[in-house]
C-alpha positions in Angstrom: -16.2 -40.9 20.1 -14.9 -43.2 22.8 -15.4 -43.3 26.6 -13.0 -44.8 28.9 -14.2 -45.6 32.6 -12.5 -47.4 35.1 -14.3 -50.7 36.5 -14.0 -53.5 39.1 -12.5 -56.2 38.2 -14.7 -58.9 40.0 -13.2 -61.3 42.8 -9.7 -60.6 44.1 -8.0 -63.1 46.7 -5.1 -61.7 48.6 -2.7 -63.8 51.0 -2.3 -61.6 54.0 2.0 -61.6 55.5 2.4 -63.4 58.3 2.6 -60.3 61.0 0.3 -60.6 64.1 -1.7 -57.1 63.8 -5.0 -56.2 62.5 -3.4 -53.9 60.0 -1.7 -56.5 57.4 -5.2 -58.0 57.2 -7.2 -54.5 56.6 -4.2 -53.3 54.6 -4.9 -56.3 52.1 -8.2 -56.0 52.2 -9.4 -52.2 52.2 -7.9 -51.4 48.4 -9.5 -54.5 46.9 -13.2 -53.3 48.0 -12.5 -49.7 47.9 -12.2 -50.6 43.7 -15.6 -52.5 43.8 -14.1 -55.9 44.1 -15.1 -59.0 46.2 -12.2 -59.9 48.6 -11.1 -63.8 49.1 -8.6 -63.4 51.7 -6.3 -66.1 53.1 -5.5 -65.4 56.9 -1.9 -66.2 58.3 -1.1 -68.8 59.0 0.7 -68.4 62.7 -1.8 -65.4 63.7 -5.1 -66.2 62.2 -7.0 -64.3 65.3 -7.4 -61.4 64.3 -9.1 -62.5 60.9 -11.1 -64.6 62.6 -12.0 -61.7 64.6 -12.8 -59.0 61.8 -14.8 -62.0 60.5 -17.4 -61.9 62.7 -17.2 -58.4 63.2 -18.1 -58.1 59.3 -20.7 -60.6 59.4 -22.8 -58.5 61.8 -21.7 -54.9 59.9 -23.6 -53.0 57.0 -21.3 -54.8 54.5 -23.2 -56.7 52.3 -22.9 -60.3 52.7 -20.0 -62.1 50.5 -17.8 -59.0 50.0 -15.2 -59.9 51.9 -14.7 -63.6 52.6 -12.1 -64.7 54.8 -10.3 -68.1 54.6 -8.2 -70.0 57.3 -5.9 -72.6 56.7 -2.1 -73.3 55.3 -1.7 -71.0 52.1 0.9 -73.1 50.8 -2.5 -75.7 50.2 -4.1 -72.6 48.9 -1.8 -71.3 46.3 -2.5 -73.8 43.6 -6.3 -73.4 44.4 -7.0 -69.7 44.0 -4.5 -69.5 41.0 -6.5 -72.2 39.3 -9.7 -71.2 40.3 -11.4 -69.6 37.2 -13.6 -67.1 39.0 -11.0 -65.4 41.0 -9.9 -62.8 38.4 -7.1 -61.2 40.5 -4.6 -61.8 43.1 -2.5 -59.7 45.8 0.7 -61.9 46.9 2.1 -59.8 49.0 2.1 -62.1 52.0 4.2 -64.8 49.6 7.6 -65.6 50.1 9.0 -66.0 46.3 8.7 -69.5 46.0 5.3 -69.4 46.7 4.7 -66.5 44.2 6.5 -68.3 41.5 4.2 -71.4 41.9 1.2 -69.1 42.3 2.0 -67.4 38.4 2.5 -71.1 37.1 -1.2 -71.7 38.5 -2.6 -68.5 37.5 -1.0 -68.8 33.9 -3.8 -71.0 32.1 -6.6 -68.3 32.8 -4.2 -65.6 32.5 -5.1 -63.7 36.1 -3.5 -60.8 37.3 -1.2 -61.2 40.0 0.5 -58.2 42.1 2.5 -57.9 44.8 3.1 -54.6 46.6 6.1 -53.4 48.9 4.1 -50.1 49.8 1.0 -50.8 52.2 -0.2 -47.3 51.6 0.1 -46.9 48.0 -3.0 -45.7 46.0 -1.2 -48.2 43.0 -3.2 -51.2 45.2 -6.6 -49.5 44.2 -5.9 -48.9 40.4 -4.4 -52.7 40.3 -7.4 -54.5 40.9 -9.2 -52.3 38.5 -9.5 -52.2 34.4 -10.3 -49.8 32.1 -13.7 -50.4 29.7 -13.9 -48.3 26.3 -17.5 -47.6 24.8 -17.5 -47.0 21.2 -19.7 -44.2 19.8 -20.5 -44.1 16.3 -21.1 -40.7 15.4 -22.4 -39.4 11.6 -24.5 -40.6 9.3 
């Protein structure tokens, strides 16, 4: 017999697009933590206020510490660091340009990092992209 069940990928990074809204930030974080992962999110360079405010709210909420980690800074400087980091298992690169996406794929190639970019915010594929199927094999018989 074999049993296959979905499990969380682990630590997932995300780059938020440059829109001045809380929706784009939450749309990046929610699928990652809904799949059971830890999120490392790079906030928008131009509009970081909503990310900083959400970080304060999450720090005083019932969400365990370290589940959502929000970084502020220049995305261009953080792309190679997140791509090469061996403890980050996947990246949601929806907020990156095609040039930055290419740089991220090159940086993440060494450790076979899962890198996804989504056009649909409300797609359930965003949750499933950062999960992996684990199979357990059981011997039957003598």
